[in-house]
N, C-alpha and C positions, 0 to 999 in steps of 0.2 A: 246464528245460523252462519258458516262460512263456505264456498265451495273449492273443493279442489282446483278448479279450473274453471275454462267458458266450457258451456253447451255446447259439445260435438259431436257430429254425425261421424261412420265410420260405412266405408266400403265390404262387400263380401270377402277381401283378406285381410280385413283389420287395419288397413290405412287410414288416415283422416280423409274424410269427404268435406266436411264443413266446419267453419267453426261460426259461433255466434256471441263475440265478446260483447260482455253487459248486456244479455238479453235475459238473464234470472234476477228477477225484479222481486221486491218484496214489496208489497202496496199496503201500509197501516191502515187504521180506522179512519184516521187523518185524509186518507185520498193520498198520501204523497209516495209515490215510487223509491226506492232506494234500491241501488244496484245491489245483489249478494256476488261479491269477487272472493278474495282470498283472504279478506280483513273480515273480522266477525260484525255482522249488523245484530243489533236487537230486535227480537221478535216477540215475545213477550213478557212481561213480568206481571205476577202476583202474590196473592197472599201466601205466608208460609203455611206447612203441612202440620205445624205444630209438634212434629217429631211422629205423627200419624200417617206411614208410608202406603196405609192403606188408601189416602185421599187420590182423586183423581180430578184433573179439571177438563174440560173441553173448551177447548179455544173455536168458537164458531166465527166464519169468516164470510162473508155474502161471495157470490161470483165474480167479483171485478176486484177482492180483496185475497191477502194471502200471500203463497208463493205463485209467480206465474212468470210464465217466458213473454217477455214483451219482443213482438215481430215485429213492430214499425220501424226500428232502426235498422236492423241486417235484415236481409234475401234469405229467406229458409227454402227448402226443399220439401214440399208436400209429400208425404208419405217416409221421408228417415223418421231416424228414433235419434236423438238428444240427448246425449247423458251426461252425468257432471256426478262427484261425490259431493255429499253434501254432510257437513260434520256440526254436530248441536254439542254446545257447552252449556252445561249447568252449574248455575251459581248457587250457594244459598243467600239466603238473605235474612236480614236481621229479623 
């Protein structure tokens, strides 16, 4: 996954109000935190579907794992809505 930019909040006129550089994080099962920026971060690797496109995998994350907003680095405004676009790349596996 890769983000189009920092988490950003906007005022009523659509102007940037606040940005949170590096606040979008992926925390893996090992507890390691990796910022999700414009460079892709690996999120999950799993088995192939053997050509069966009906197969579905559920990726369970504990509350302190997965894609999270880190709030200890930059101050954020309570009540603001922060947005960015998140792009996913699916790659075939052997």
